[in-house]
N, C-alpha and C positions, 0 to 999 in steps of 0.2 A: 504493499500500499504506500509505503514511504516513497518507493521509486516511482510510482505512478503519479504522485503529487509532484515530484521533482520535475517529471517530464511535461507536465500540464501547467506548470506555473506560468504566469504572465512574464513576458521579458522585462528586463529593467529598462524603464522609460525615463529614467533620470538623464540629465545631459550626458553622463558617462555611457549609458547604455544605448544612446542614439547612434553610436558609431557603427552598429551592425544593421545592415539592410534586412537581414533575416528577422531580426528582433521586430523591426517596424512592420514587416509583412505579417508576422504572427499576431502582433497587436491589432493590425487592421482586420485580419480575419476574425478575431474575437469581437471587434466592433460590428462587423457585418453580421456575424452570427447572432448578436444580441440586438441588431437593428438600432444601435445607439448612434443616431445620426448627428446629434449635437456634439458628442465627444469626438466623432470622426471629423466634423467640420473644424473643430478646434485644433485637432491633431494635424490635419492637412494644411492649416493656416501656418504651421510652424516649419513646414517642409518646403524645399526649393522646387522649382518647376521640373527639374530632372528627377527628383525623388518621387514626386507626384506621378509623373509619366511612368516611372518604373513600377510603381504600385499598381497603377491601372493595368499595366501590361502583365501583371502577376495574378490576375483574377480572370475567371471564366467570363465570357461575354455578358451573361445574364446579371452579373454583379457590377459590371463596369458602369452601366448607366446610373445605378444607385450611388455609387462612389462619385461619379462625375458631378452629380447634383450638389455634393457637399464641397466641391473644390471652390476655393475663393474666387469671386468674380474678377478680381484684379489680375489673376494670373491664368485664367482659363485659356486665353489666346496663346500665351507662351507655352502652356502645357500641350495644347493641340499641335503646335508646331513640332514638339519633341516626340509625339507618338508616331509609331510605325503607321504607314498608310492604311494598311488593312485593319488596323485597330481604330484608327481615327475615323475611317468612313462611317461605321455605324453610329457613332456619336454625332458626327456632322449631320446625319440624316434627321436627327432630332432637333436640330438648332435652326432657328429662324434667320433670315437674312439680316433683320434688325439686330439680333444678338451677335451675329458675326461682325457686323459693322461696329458694335460696341467694343468687342474684343480688339478689332483692328486698330483701335486708337493707341494701343501700347505695342504694336508690332512693327517691324521694319518690313521693307519690301520683300526681303528674301523669305521671311517667315510667312507673310501674307500670301505670297505667290504659292508657297507649298500647301497652305491650308485650302486655297481656293481651287487647287487641283482636284479636290475631292467633293466638289459641290456641282449642282446642275448649272446649266448656262443661265437660267433665269436668276437663281440666287447670286450667281457670280456677277451678273450685270447690275443687280440691285446694290450689292456691296460696293462695287467699283464706282457707282454713281455717288456714293457718300464720301469717297476719299478726296483729300486735297489733290490738286492737279500735279504736283511734284511726285507724290507717292504713287498716284495712279499711273503716271508715265513710267515710273521705275518698274512697276508691277508688269505693266504691258511689255516693256522691253525684256524683261526676264522670261516672259512667256514665248518670246520668238525663238528661244533656244530649244534644241533637242535635249532629252534627259541625260545624255551621255556627254554633253558639251560643257566646258568650264563655265560658260556664261550662265548656265542655269543654277550654278552654285555660288556665283560671285555676289559680293555686297556692292550694289550700285551706289550706295550712299557714302561717298568718299570725301576725305579732306584733301583739297588741293589748293595750290597757290600759284600765281603767275610769276614767270621768271623775271618780269620787269619791275617787280616790287623791291623795295629796300627791306632790310632786316628790321628796321624800326617799324615800317608799315605792317610787316608780318606779325611782329609782337603785339602791336596795337590791335590787330584783327583778332588775334588769339585771346586777348584780354576781354574783348567784348562778349565772348561766350566761353565760359570757363569749362563747359561740358564738351568742348570740341576734342580735347586731348584726354586720354586716360592714362593710367599708370604704366601701360605697356608701350605707349608711343615713343618712338626714338627718332623717326624721320617724318618728313612732309613731302607729299608728291608734288612735283613741279611740272607745270604744263605751260605751253606758249599760248598766244592769242587764238590759235586754231584748235585748241584742246589736245594737241599732240604731246605725249609724255616726253619730257626731257630727261628726268631722273629724279633723284632724292636730295632733300636738304636736311642734313643732320640737325637735331635740336641743339647739339653741342656747338656746332658752327653758328647756329642762330644767336647764341648768347655770348660767344667769345670773341667774334669779330666786330669791327666798328659798325655802328648801327646804320651808317649811310651806305654800307656795302650793298651792292645789287645781288639778289638771289642767283642770278645767271652765272655769277663768278664762283659760286661755291657748290655747284650741282655734282653729286655723286652718281655713278652708274647704278642701275637697278636691274635685277633679274625680272624679266616680263614674261607674260604668258598670253598667248592669243585666245581670244574669247571662244573660237571654234575648235580649240584643241580638245581631244579626248581627255576626260577627267583623270583617267588612269595614268596617262602620260604626264599630266600636271602633277600628280602625286609622286611620280618618279623624280621629277625636277626638285620638288620640296625635299625629298630625301637626300638626293645627291648634293644639293646646294646648302642644305641645312638652314633654310630660311623660315621665318615665322609668318610671312605674308608675301604676296607678289601682286604688283600692279597688272591689271587686265587690259589689254589693248585690242582694238579691232584691226582689220586688215589694212586700214589707212593710218595706223599708228596712233589713233585717238584713244585717250584714256576713257574707259567705260565702266571700270569697277575695280575691286580688290578681292582677291582670294586669300582667306585666312587659314592658318594652320589648323584651327579647330574644325573647319569644314573638311580639310584633307583627312584629319584623324577620323572624322565620321565616315567618310568615303572608305577609308581602309578598313574600318571596323565592319562596315556593311559588306565589303568585299570578302572579308575573313568569314563572316556569317554566311554569306552566299556560298562560298567555296565548301565550307563544312557541310552545308545542307546538300549541295550537288554531289559531293563525294558519297554521301549516304543515300542518294536518290530521293531526296526530299525537295519539294517545291519551295521556291523563294517566298511564296505568299503564305506558306503554312505558319499559322500562329500556334504557339505552345499550348494555348488554352482553346484552340478551335474546337467546334462540335465534332463528335466522334465520326459521324458520316463524312464530314469535310476532310478530316485527316485521312480517313480510310481511302477516299477517292484520290487524293493527291499522291498517296503513296503506292496505290495499286498499279499504276502504269509501269513504274520501274520494277515492281515485284513481278509483273507479267513479263517484262523484257528479261529479267533475271531467270525466270522459269524457262524461257525459250532457250537461253544459253546453257542452262543446266541440262535440258533435254538434248542439246547438241553434244554436250560432254558424255552424257549417258549413251547416246548413239555410238560414240567412239568406243566406249567400254563394251557395248554390245557386239561389236565385231571381234571380240576376243573371248567369246563365251567358252570356247573349247579349252583355252589356257586356264581360265578361272576355275572351270570344273575339275581340272586335274590337280591344280596346285592351290590349295586353300590359303597357303601363306601369302600368295599374291593379293588376295582380297583383303587380308589383314593389313598389309603394308601399303596398299595402294593410296589411301588418304594421306599418308606421309608425304608422298611426292607432290601432290597438289598443294598441300598446306605449305611446305617449304618454298615452293615456287611462288605461291600467292603472297606470303609475307615478304619475300625478297622483292617482288615487283611492287608491292604497296609502299615499301620503304622508299624505293627509287621514285615512284610516282608522287609521293607526298613532297619530297624535296624539289622535284622538278616543277610541280604546279606552284609551289611557294615562290621558286625562283622566276617563274613566269609572271606571277603576280607582282613581283618586286621589279620587274623589268630587267633582270640580270641575265636572261637567256636570249641570245640572238646572234646573227652572223656567224663568224667562224667558230665561236665557242660551242656551237651545237655539235659539231663533229668531234671536238675534244671531249665533250661530256659523253657522247655516244661511245667513244673509245674507252673512256675511264669506266663507265658502267659495264662494258663488256668484260674488263679485266677484274672489276670488283665482283661481278656475278661469277666469273670463272674461278677466282681464288676462293671465295666463300663456298662455291659449289664443290670444289675439290675437298676442301676441309670437311664440310658437313656430310659429303658423300662417303669419305673415308670412316667418319665417326659412325654413320648409320650402317655402313657395310659391316663394321665390327659388331654393332648391336645385333644385326640380322644374323650374323654368323653364330653369335652366342645364343641367339633365340631359336634359330631353326637348324643350325649345324649343316647348312647347305651352301657350298661356295658359289654355286650358280645363282642362288637367290640373292647372295650378298653382292655379287657383281652386278646384277640387274638393278637392284635398288640404289646402289651406289652410283652407277652410271646414269640412271634416270634423274636422280637428284642433281648431279652435276649439270646435265643438259638443261633441265627445267629452270634451275636458278640462273644460269647464264642467259637463257632466252628471256626470263622474267625481268632481269635487270635491264636488258636492251629494250624490251617492250615498254618498261616503265618510263623510259625517255622518249622513245620513238612514237608511241601511241599519242601522248599529248601534243607532240610537236606536229604530227600529221593532222590531227583534229584542228589544231589552231590554224594551219594553213587552209583548211577547208571551211574556216569561219564557224567552227563548232566549239562551244565552251568545253575545254578539256575536263574541267572539274565535274561537268554534268554527266559525261558518258565514258571517260577514260577508264574508271574503275570497273565498269561492267565489261568493257572490251578486254581489259587486262585479265580479269578473272577468267573469261572465256579462253583466252590464249594460254594461260598458265594450266588451266584444267586439261584442255585438249592436248597440249604439248606433253604435260606430265603423264597423262594416261597413255598417250600414243607411244612415248618413248619407253615407259615402263612395261606396258603389255607387249609392245613390239619387240623389245629385247627379250622379254620372256619367251615369246614364240620362237625366237631364233636360238636361244641358249638352252631352254629347258625342254621344249617339245622334240 
C-alpha cells in the first residue's frame, strides 16, 4: 500500500518541482480528471507558450479543446503558432475569424502566416481585412513562397539603416524606440536607397567611432541567403558558417527579410522527427495521440509493403525446400544470417542518411564512402563469420554447416554495408526520400541475399 501511495502522489509543484515537464503533465492529467478548470487556468497562466503547446500535444484530441479553453487569452495566438499543424487544425476549426483577429494583435507576420494556413479562405480574408497595411503586406509576401523555400521561414520585419546616414543619426533613431534592439543584437543591416543589402554595421563600431562618420565607411560583409533557396541548404550554411542569423535577399539583391537560428533549429528538429518516422514507416502527419483508426490506417501502407517484401524472401526460401527437409540445422541457423546482414546494413543506413541530412555527402566522397563501407562490411563479415562458424561447429559438429554459415554471413554483411550507402544515394537521385523507403529496400536485399547465399551454398556443399 505504501508503494502505491508513492506512485500516485501528486508531483512537486513548488518552483523547484517545475523543472520537470513530466511533473507538469501528471499534474495537468489530474486537473483534467477532476475537471478542475479554475486550477488549470491558474496553472497555465504560469507557463510559457512553449510549455502550453507541449502540454496540449501531450493529450488525446478530445481533451485538447477543454484545455484550450483554459489557456490565457493573451497567449493563445502565440500558442497556436507553436502547435504542430495537424494538432492546430481541429482547434482552429472552433475559432471564429473575430477571435483570430484578436489573437493576431500580438503576432508577427511569420506566426500569423503559419496560423492562417490552417483556416478557410473566407476566414482568412476576414482576418486579413482587420490587419494594418504593413502587417498585411508582410503576410501576403510570405504566402508567395513554397513550403520548402527560405522565404516562407524568414522574418520580414527587419531592422535596417541607410548607408548615407551618420553614426549620430543612427543612434538618435535607435533611441526613439528602445524596443528596436534586444539583448542579442550585435549588428544592424545596411541598405542603399534601392533597398539593396550592402552589409552589416557593428554596434561596437557604432559607438566607438566619431559620430559624424558615415555608415558607408564602416560596413562589414554578411553571409546572405537567397529567398528561393531550399531551407535544407540554408540550414547547411548556418552549420558551416556558425552564424546566428542571415539576411535574406531576392534575385535582385534586395533585402527582404532575416532568417534566425531559432527557425533553423526548428527546421532541423522537424527534419529529425520526419526522418525517424520515415525510417519506421510512419507518416509525417501521425500524431502521438491520434485516434486508433487514424494511426492504424497511416501505418498499414508500409506494413503491407513489408509483407510483400517478406513474401518475396519467403519465395526464395521456398526454392530450397529439399535442402531444408534434409538438414534441420539449416532452418535453425537461417535467421542468424538475415539478422547479421540486417543490423550491419541498418548501421550504415543510419549514418548515411544522417550525413545526407547534414549535407555532408556529395560529389567524389560518395565513391570513397562506397569503398569504405565495402571494406568495413568485408572485415566485420570475416570476423563474425569466423566466430559463428566456431559456434556452429561446437553446436552441430559438422564442418560443412560451419563453412556454409560462415561464408553466408561474410557475403551478406558485405552486401548489406554496400547496400546501406548505395540504396539511399540511388533513391535520392530518383527524387525519392531515402528515409521513407530505404529501410524497406535494405531489409529486402539483406533477406534475399542472406537466404540465397546460405541455402545456395548449402545446396552445393551438403547435398
